[in-house]
Biotite code that builds the C-alpha atoms (Angstrom):
import biotite.structure as struc

atoms = struc.array([
    struc.Atom([-108.377, 8.902, 217.304], chain_id="A", res_id=1, res_name="MET", atom_name="CA", element="C"),
    struc.Atom([-109.479, 10.159, 213.903], chain_id="A", res_id=2, res_name="ALA", atom_name="CA", element="C"),
    struc.Atom([-112.585, 9.563, 211.845], chain_id="A", res_id=3, res_name="VAL", atom_name="CA", element="C"),
    struc.Atom([-112.499, 9.743, 208.044], chain_id="A", res_id=4, res_name="ALA", atom_name="CA", element="C"),
    struc.Atom([-114.495, 12.805, 206.859], chain_id="A", res_id=5, res_name="PRO", atom_name="CA", element="C"),
    struc.Atom([-116.966, 10.668, 204.978], chain_id="A", res_id=6, res_name="GLU", atom_name="CA", element="C"),
    struc.Atom([-117.734, 8.656, 208.152], chain_id="A", res_id=7, res_name="ALA", atom_name="CA", element="C"),
    struc.Atom([-118.261, 11.569, 210.543], chain_id="A", res_id=8, res_name="ARG", atom_name="CA", element="C"),
    struc.Atom([-121.499, 12.423, 212.347], chain_id="A", res_id=9, res_name="ARG", atom_name="CA", element="C"),
    struc.Atom([-122.454, 8.778, 212.832], chain_id="A", res_id=10, res_name="ARG", atom_name="CA", element="C"),
    struc.Atom([-121.386, 8.319, 216.437], chain_id="A", res_id=11, res_name="GLY", atom_name="CA", element="C"),
    struc.Atom([-118.289, 6.248, 215.593], chain_id="A", res_id=12, res_name="LEU", atom_name="CA", element="C"),
    struc.Atom([-115.871, 8.299, 217.719], chain_id="A", res_id=13, res_name="ALA", atom_name="CA", element="C"),
    struc.Atom([-118.262, 8.213, 220.715], chain_id="A", res_id=14, res_name="ARG", atom_name="CA", element="C"),
    struc.Atom([-118.541, 4.421, 220.400], chain_id="A", res_id=15, res_name="ARG", atom_name="CA", element="C"),
    struc.Atom([-114.811, 3.959, 220.224], chain_id="A", res_id=16, res_name="VAL", atom_name="CA", element="C"),
    struc.Atom([-114.242, 6.305, 223.167], chain_id="A", res_id=17, res_name="LEU", atom_name="CA", element="C"),
    struc.Atom([-116.838, 4.529, 225.280], chain_id="A", res_id=18, res_name="ARG", atom_name="CA", element="C"),
    struc.Atom([-115.345, 1.091, 224.385], chain_id="A", res_id=19, res_name="ALA", atom_name="CA", element="C"),
    struc.Atom([-111.874, 2.312, 225.379], chain_id="A", res_id=20, res_name="LEU", atom_name="CA", element="C"),
    struc.Atom([-113.205, 3.684, 228.633], chain_id="A", res_id=21, res_name="MET", atom_name="CA", element="C"),
    struc.Atom([-114.933, 0.381, 229.420], chain_id="A", res_id=22, res_name="ALA", atom_name="CA", element="C"),
    struc.Atom([-111.779, -1.536, 228.587], chain_id="A", res_id=23, res_name="TRP", atom_name="CA", element="C"),
    struc.Atom([-109.814, 0.660, 231.004], chain_id="A", res_id=24, res_name="GLY", atom_name="CA", element="C"),
    struc.Atom([-112.422, 0.339, 233.771], chain_id="A", res_id=25, res_name="ARG", atom_name="CA", element="C"),
    struc.Atom([-112.331, -3.478, 233.438], chain_id="A", res_id=26, res_name="GLU", atom_name="CA", element="C"),
    struc.Atom([-108.579, -3.260, 234.071], chain_id="A", res_id=27, res_name="ARG", atom_name="CA", element="C"),
    struc.Atom([-108.828, -1.043, 237.119], chain_id="A", res_id=28, res_name="GLY", atom_name="CA", element="C"),
    struc.Atom([-108.224, 2.358, 235.555], chain_id="A", res_id=29, res_name="CYS", atom_name="CA", element="C"),
    struc.Atom([-109.713, 5.232, 237.514], chain_id="A", res_id=30, res_name="THR", atom_name="CA", element="C"),
    struc.Atom([-108.752, 8.113, 235.249], chain_id="A", res_id=31, res_name="ARG", atom_name="CA", element="C"),
    struc.Atom([-108.375, 8.772, 231.574], chain_id="A", res_id=32, res_name="ALA", atom_name="CA", element="C"),
    struc.Atom([-106.364, 11.509, 229.873], chain_id="A", res_id=33, res_name="TYR", atom_name="CA", element="C"),
    struc.Atom([-106.346, 12.595, 226.262], chain_id="A", res_id=34, res_name="LEU", atom_name="CA", element="C"),
    struc.Atom([-104.865, 15.336, 224.166], chain_id="A", res_id=35, res_name="VAL", atom_name="CA", element="C"),
    struc.Atom([-106.918, 17.261, 221.635], chain_id="A", res_id=36, res_name="VAL", atom_name="CA", element="C"),
    struc.Atom([-105.921, 20.161, 219.385], chain_id="A", res_id=37, res_name="VAL", atom_name="CA", element="C"),
    struc.Atom([-107.583, 23.284, 220.765], chain_id="A", res_id=38, res_name="GLU", atom_name="CA", element="C"),
    struc.Atom([-109.064, 24.351, 217.452], chain_id="A", res_id=39, res_name="ARG", atom_name="CA", element="C"),
    struc.Atom([-110.769, 20.932, 216.991], chain_id="A", res_id=40, res_name="ASN", atom_name="CA", element="C"),
    struc.Atom([-114.151, 22.072, 218.260], chain_id="A", res_id=41, res_name="GLU", atom_name="CA", element="C"),
    struc.Atom([-115.974, 18.863, 217.303], chain_id="A", res_id=42, res_name="ALA", atom_name="CA", element="C"),
    struc.Atom([-113.561, 16.688, 219.327], chain_id="A", res_id=43, res_name="ALA", atom_name="CA", element="C"),
    struc.Atom([-113.645, 19.038, 222.293], chain_id="A", res_id=44, res_name="ARG", atom_name="CA", element="C"),
    struc.Atom([-117.438, 18.937, 222.237], chain_id="A", res_id=45, res_name="ALA", atom_name="CA", element="C"),
    struc.Atom([-117.442, 15.138, 222.120], chain_id="A", res_id=46, res_name="LEU", atom_name="CA", element="C"),
    struc.Atom([-115.001, 14.801, 225.003], chain_id="A", res_id=47, res_name="TYR", atom_name="CA", element="C"),
    struc.Atom([-116.713, 17.396, 227.152], chain_id="A", res_id=48, res_name="GLU", atom_name="CA", element="C"),
    struc.Atom([-120.085, 15.668, 226.556], chain_id="A", res_id=49, res_name="SER", atom_name="CA", element="C"),
    struc.Atom([-118.430, 12.461, 227.834], chain_id="A", res_id=50, res_name="GLU", atom_name="CA", element="C"),
    struc.Atom([-117.298, 14.180, 231.050], chain_id="A", res_id=51, res_name="GLY", atom_name="CA", element="C"),
    struc.Atom([-113.736, 15.183, 230.195], chain_id="A", res_id=52, res_name="PHE", atom_name="CA", element="C"),
    struc.Atom([-112.558, 18.598, 231.479], chain_id="A", res_id=53, res_name="GLU", atom_name="CA", element="C"),
    struc.Atom([-109.614, 20.701, 230.274], chain_id="A", res_id=54, res_name="PRO", atom_name="CA", element="C"),
    struc.Atom([-106.607, 20.049, 232.526], chain_id="A", res_id=55, res_name="ALA", atom_name="CA", element="C"),
    struc.Atom([-103.959, 22.147, 230.910], chain_id="A", res_id=56, res_name="GLY", atom_name="CA", element="C"),
    struc.Atom([-102.580, 23.291, 227.606], chain_id="A", res_id=57, res_name="GLY", atom_name="CA", element="C"),
    struc.Atom([-99.514, 22.775, 225.448], chain_id="A", res_id=58, res_name="TYR", atom_name="CA", element="C"),
    struc.Atom([-97.882, 24.186, 222.384], chain_id="A", res_id=59, res_name="HIS", atom_name="CA", element="C"),
    struc.Atom([-95.383, 22.959, 219.846], chain_id="A", res_id=60, res_name="TYR", atom_name="CA", element="C"),
    struc.Atom([-91.937, 24.426, 219.401], chain_id="A", res_id=61, res_name="ARG", atom_name="CA", element="C"),
    struc.Atom([-90.466, 24.295, 215.957], chain_id="A", res_id=62, res_name="VAL", atom_name="CA", element="C"),
    struc.Atom([-86.925, 24.968, 214.854], chain_id="A", res_id=63, res_name="ARG", atom_name="CA", element="C"),
    struc.Atom([-85.503, 24.817, 211.393], chain_id="A", res_id=64, res_name="PRO", atom_name="CA", element="C"),
    struc.Atom([-82.749, 22.266, 210.794], chain_id="A", res_id=65, res_name="VAL", atom_name="CA", element="C"),
    struc.Atom([-79.510, 23.969, 209.989], chain_id="A", res_id=66, res_name="ARG", atom_name="CA", element="C"),
    struc.Atom([-76.619, 22.350, 208.087], chain_id="A", res_id=67, res_name="PRO", atom_name="CA", element="C"),
])
């Protein structure tokens, strides 16, 4: 999920997240998982305020393409 910079701080992400959670509950989901970049403090704060907890970490591996 991403919000355009000019539309931030209006509660849009929270409304979308809550709508998705309700959609899942209506279909029998009992858990929700998401991935957020660690340095995205605003997203982490949003998700934590909605009850999400860190469950692990990840990192990317990059390799140059060789001819």
